[in-house]
PQR file of N, CA, C, O and H, with PARSE charges and radii, in Angstrom:
ATOM      1  N   ALA A   1      43.702 112.724  35.224 -0.4000 1.5000
ATOM      2  CA  ALA A   1      42.701 111.623  35.570 -0.0000 2.0000
ATOM      3  C   ALA A   1      42.243 111.036  34.188  0.5500 1.7000
ATOM      4  O   ALA A   1      42.188 109.812  34.067 -0.5500 1.4000
ATOM      5  N   LYS A   2      41.948 111.773  33.251 -0.4000 1.5000
ATOM      6  CA  LYS A   2      41.545 110.988  32.039 -0.0000 2.0000
ATOM      7  C   LYS A   2      42.551 110.159  31.600  0.5500 1.7000
ATOM      8  O   LYS A   2      42.323 109.034  31.157 -0.5500 1.4000
ATOM      9  H   LYS A   2      41.993 112.767  33.349  0.4000 1.0000
ATOM     10  N   ARG A   3      43.762 110.691  31.703 -0.4000 1.5000
ATOM     11  CA  ARG A   3      44.842 109.764  31.131 -0.0000 2.0000
ATOM     12  C   ARG A   3      44.831 108.298  31.764  0.5500 1.7000
ATOM     13  O   ARG A   3      45.067 107.243  31.176 -0.5500 1.4000
ATOM     14  H   ARG A   3      43.947 111.605  32.062  0.4000 1.0000
ATOM     15  N   LEU A   4      44.482 108.501  33.182 -0.4000 1.5000
ATOM     16  CA  LEU A   4      44.489 107.232  33.961 -0.0000 2.0000
ATOM     17  C   LEU A   4      43.352 106.347  33.544  0.5500 1.7000
ATOM     18  O   LEU A   4      43.527 105.136  33.411 -0.5500 1.4000
ATOM     19  H   LEU A   4      44.291 109.358  33.660  0.4000 1.0000
ATOM     20  N   GLY A   5      42.156 106.937  33.328 -0.4000 1.5000
ATOM     21  CA  GLY A   5      41.113 106.255  32.750 -0.0000 2.0000
ATOM     22  C   GLY A   5      41.339 105.546  31.624  0.5500 1.7000
ATOM     23  O   GLY A   5      40.996 104.364  31.606 -0.5500 1.4000
ATOM     24  H   GLY A   5      42.014 107.921  33.436  0.4000 1.0000
ATOM     25  N   VAL A   6      41.985 106.167  30.430 -0.4000 1.5000
ATOM     26  CA  VAL A   6      42.440 105.530  29.428 -0.0000 2.0000
ATOM     27  C   VAL A   6      43.220 104.326  29.554  0.5500 1.7000
ATOM     28  O   VAL A   6      42.921 103.261  29.014 -0.5500 1.4000
ATOM     29  H   VAL A   6      42.264 107.128  30.444  0.4000 1.0000
ATOM     30  N   SER A   7      44.285 104.534  30.320 -0.4000 1.5000
ATOM     31  CA  SER A   7      45.196 103.456  30.605 -0.0000 2.0000
ATOM     32  C   SER A   7      44.400 102.380  31.422  0.5500 1.7000
ATOM     33  O   SER A   7      44.534 101.195  31.119 -0.5500 1.4000
ATOM     34  H   SER A   7      44.528 105.400  30.758  0.4000 1.0000
ATOM     35  N   GLN A   8      43.710 102.698  32.281 -0.4000 1.5000
ATOM     36  CA  GLN A   8      42.912 101.424  32.874 -0.0000 2.0000
ATOM     37  C   GLN A   8      42.151 100.682  31.798  0.5500 1.7000
ATOM     38  O   GLN A   8      42.122  99.452  31.767 -0.5500 1.4000
ATOM     39  H   GLN A   8      43.601 103.661  32.527  0.4000 1.0000
ATOM     40  N   SER A   9      41.525 101.463  30.904 -0.4000 1.5000
ATOM     41  CA  SER A   9      40.615 100.903  29.686 -0.0000 2.0000
ATOM     42  C   SER A   9      41.585  99.791  29.004  0.5500 1.7000
ATOM     43  O   SER A   9      41.402  98.575  28.967 -0.5500 1.4000
ATOM     44  H   SER A   9      41.549 102.462  30.930  0.4000 1.0000
ATOM     45  N   ALA A  10      42.568 100.476  28.522 -0.4000 1.5000
ATOM     46  CA  ALA A  10      43.408  99.784  27.619 -0.0000 2.0000
ATOM     47  C   ALA A  10      43.972  98.398  28.444  0.5500 1.7000
ATOM     48  O   ALA A  10      44.074  97.327  27.845 -0.5500 1.4000
ATOM     49  H   ALA A  10      42.717 101.464  28.552  0.4000 1.0000
ATOM     50  N   ILE A  11      44.292  98.528  29.752 -0.4000 1.5000
ATOM     51  CA  ILE A  11      44.770  97.577  30.599 -0.0000 2.0000
ATOM     52  C   ILE A  11      43.638  96.449  30.560  0.5500 1.7000
ATOM     53  O   ILE A  11      43.981  95.284  30.360 -0.5500 1.4000
ATOM     54  H   ILE A  11      44.208  99.398  30.239  0.4000 1.0000
ATOM     55  N   HIS A  12      42.381  96.757  30.735 -0.4000 1.5000
ATOM     56  CA  HIS A  12      41.527  95.967  30.944 -0.0000 2.0000
ATOM     57  C   HIS A  12      41.038  95.246  29.440  0.5500 1.7000
ATOM     58  O   HIS A  12      40.478  94.152  29.381 -0.5500 1.4000
ATOM     59  H   HIS A  12      42.102  97.703  30.897  0.4000 1.0000
ATOM     60  N   TYR A  13      41.307  95.928  28.493 -0.4000 1.5000
ATOM     61  CA  TYR A  13      41.009  95.393  27.272 -0.0000 2.0000
ATOM     62  C   TYR A  13      42.079  94.464  26.820  0.5500 1.7000
ATOM     63  O   TYR A  13      41.846  93.404  26.239 -0.5500 1.4000
ATOM     64  H   TYR A  13      41.763  96.817  28.541  0.4000 1.0000
ATOM     65  N   ALA A  14      43.225  94.898  27.104 -0.4000 1.5000
ATOM     66  CA  ALA A  14      44.567  94.008  26.968 -0.0000 2.0000
ATOM     67  C   ALA A  14      44.426  92.709  27.729  0.5500 1.7000
ATOM     68  O   ALA A  14      44.771  91.689  27.134 -0.5500 1.4000
ATOM     69  H   ALA A  14      43.414  95.759  27.575  0.4000 1.0000
ATOM     70  N   LEU A  15      43.980  92.609  28.922 -0.4000 1.5000
ATOM     71  CA  LEU A  15      43.624  91.547  29.850 -0.0000 2.0000
ATOM     72  C   LEU A  15      42.490  90.609  29.341  0.5500 1.7000
ATOM     73  O   LEU A  15      42.486  89.397  29.555 -0.5500 1.4000
ATOM     74  H   LEU A  15      43.699  93.438  29.406  0.4000 1.0000
ATOM     75  N   LYS A  16      41.537  91.272  28.653 -0.4000 1.5000
ATOM     76  CA  LYS A  16      40.561  90.371  28.245 -0.0000 2.0000
ATOM     77  C   LYS A  16      40.919  89.637  26.932  0.5500 1.7000
ATOM     78  O   LYS A  16      40.591  88.497  26.605 -0.5500 1.4000
ATOM     79  H   LYS A  16      41.540  92.257  28.479  0.4000 1.0000
ATOM     80  N   ARG A  17      41.691  90.571  26.224 -0.4000 1.5000
ATOM     81  CA  ARG A  17      42.272  89.724  24.977 -0.0000 2.0000
ATOM     82  C   ARG A  17      43.121  88.664  25.180  0.5500 1.7000
ATOM     83  O   ARG A  17      43.163  87.637  24.502 -0.5500 1.4000
ATOM     84  H   ARG A  17      41.957  91.498  26.490  0.4000 1.0000
ATOM     85  N   LEU A  18      43.905  88.986  26.288 -0.4000 1.5000
ATOM     86  CA  LEU A  18      44.924  87.925  26.821 -0.0000 2.0000
ATOM     87  C   LEU A  18      44.312  86.732  27.129  0.5500 1.7000
ATOM     88  O   LEU A  18      44.592  85.630  26.657 -0.5500 1.4000
ATOM     89  H   LEU A  18      43.870  89.820  26.839  0.4000 1.0000
ATOM     90  N   ARG A  19      43.391  87.021  28.010 -0.4000 1.5000
ATOM     91  CA  ARG A  19      42.493  85.691  28.609 -0.0000 2.0000
ATOM     92  C   ARG A  19      41.704  84.977  27.460  0.5500 1.7000
ATOM     93  O   ARG A  19      41.472  83.775  27.585 -0.5500 1.4000
ATOM     94  H   ARG A  19      43.164  87.916  28.394  0.4000 1.0000
ATOM     95  N   ILE A  20      41.312  85.602  26.432 -0.4000 1.5000
ATOM     96  CA  ILE A  20      40.801  85.010  25.284 -0.0000 2.0000
ATOM     97  C   ILE A  20      41.886  84.171  24.608  0.5500 1.7000
ATOM     98  O   ILE A  20      41.609  83.056  24.165 -0.5500 1.4000
ATOM     99  H   ILE A  20      41.500  86.579  26.331  0.4000 1.0000
ATOM    100  N   THR A  21      43.034  84.652  24.527 -0.4000 1.5000
ATOM    101  CA  THR A  21      44.067  84.050  23.741 -0.0000 2.0000
ATOM    102  C   THR A  21      44.651  82.880  24.448  0.5500 1.7000
ATOM    103  O   THR A  21      45.081  81.874  23.884 -0.5500 1.4000
ATOM    104  H   THR A  21      43.258  85.558  24.886  0.4000 1.0000
ATOM    105  N   GLN A  22      44.630  83.090  25.710 -0.4000 1.5000
ATOM    106  CA  GLN A  22      45.037  81.934  26.625 -0.0000 2.0000
ATOM    107  C   GLN A  22      44.056  80.881  26.475  0.5500 1.7000
ATOM    108  O   GLN A  22      44.478  79.784  26.107 -0.5500 1.4000
ATOM    109  H   GLN A  22      44.280  83.907  26.168  0.4000 1.0000
ATOM    110  N   LYS A  23      42.934  81.012  26.677 -0.4000 1.5000
ATOM    111  CA  LYS A  23      41.684  80.103  26.724 -0.0000 2.0000
ATOM    112  C   LYS A  23      41.698  79.177  25.411  0.5500 1.7000
ATOM    113  O   LYS A  23      41.532  77.958  25.383 -0.5500 1.4000
ATOM    114  H   LYS A  23      42.591  81.903  26.976  0.4000 1.0000
ATOM    115  N   LYS A  24      41.935  80.050  24.321 -0.4000 1.5000
ATOM    116  CA  LYS A  24      41.983  79.541  22.858 -0.0000 2.0000
ATOM    117  C   LYS A  24      43.325  78.544  22.944  0.5500 1.7000
ATOM    118  O   LYS A  24      43.263  77.358  22.621 -0.5500 1.4000
ATOM    119  H   LYS A  24      42.070  81.040  24.344  0.4000 1.0000
ATOM    120  N   ASN A  25      44.473  79.151  23.397 -0.4000 1.5000
ATOM    121  CA  ASN A  25      45.638  78.569  23.254 -0.0000 2.0000
ATOM    122  C   ASN A  25      45.720  77.097  24.257  0.5500 1.7000
ATOM    123  O   ASN A  25      46.173  76.022  23.865 -0.5500 1.4000
ATOM    124  H   ASN A  25      44.523  80.115  23.660  0.4000 1.0000
ATOM    125  N   ALA A  26      45.267  77.322  25.362 -0.4000 1.5000
ATOM    126  CA  ALA A  26      45.061  76.307  26.304 -0.0000 2.0000
ATOM    127  C   ALA A  26      43.548  76.102  26.884  0.5500 1.7000
ATOM    128  O   ALA A  26      43.179  76.710  27.888 -0.5500 1.4000
ATOM    129  H   ALA A  26      44.899  78.196  25.681  0.4000 1.0000
ATOM    130  N   PRO A  27      42.850  75.358  26.299 -0.5600 1.5000
ATOM    131  CA  PRO A  27      41.504  75.068  26.563  0.2800 2.0000
ATOM    132  C   PRO A  27      41.526  74.615  28.152  0.5500 1.7000
ATOM    133  O   PRO A  27      42.105  73.569  28.445 -0.5500 1.4000
ATOM    134  N   THR A  28      40.903  75.397  29.155 -0.4000 1.5000
ATOM    135  CA  THR A  28      40.993  75.245  30.474 -0.0000 2.0000
ATOM    136  C   THR A  28      39.355  75.229  31.042  0.5500 1.7000
ATOM    137  O   THR A  28      38.490  75.782  30.363 -0.5500 1.4000
ATOM    138  H   THR A  28      40.433  76.247  28.917  0.4000 1.0000
ATOM    139  N   PRO A  29      39.061  74.654  32.141 -0.5600 1.5000
ATOM    140  CA  PRO A  29      37.774  74.830  32.712  0.2800 2.0000
ATOM    141  C   PRO A  29      37.586  76.006  33.263  0.5500 1.7000
ATOM    142  O   PRO A  29      38.307  76.420  34.171 -0.5500 1.4000
ATOM    143  N   SER A  30      36.563  76.688  32.755 -0.4000 1.5000
ATOM    144  CA  SER A  30      36.053  77.918  33.412 -0.0000 2.0000
ATOM    145  C   SER A  30      35.972  77.967  34.966  0.5500 1.7000
ATOM    146  O   SER A  30      35.448  77.022  35.556 -0.5500 1.4000
ATOM    147  H   SER A  30      35.977  76.352  32.017  0.4000 1.0000
ATOM    148  N   ARG A  31      36.487  79.069  35.675 -0.4000 1.5000
ATOM    149  CA  ARG A  31      36.468  78.949  37.108 -0.0000 2.0000
ATOM    150  C   ARG A  31      35.253  79.860  37.501  0.5500 1.7000
ATOM    151  O   ARG A  31      34.939  79.994  38.683 -0.5500 1.4000
ATOM    152  H   ARG A  31      36.913  79.837  35.195  0.4000 1.0000
TER
END
């Protein structure tokens, strides 16, 4: 269960970072 939690946290962090990078790379209107 702990491992899953860490995985989820890592995914969330990566997704947030990816979103920021994408926004910086391609300025798009926030939805």
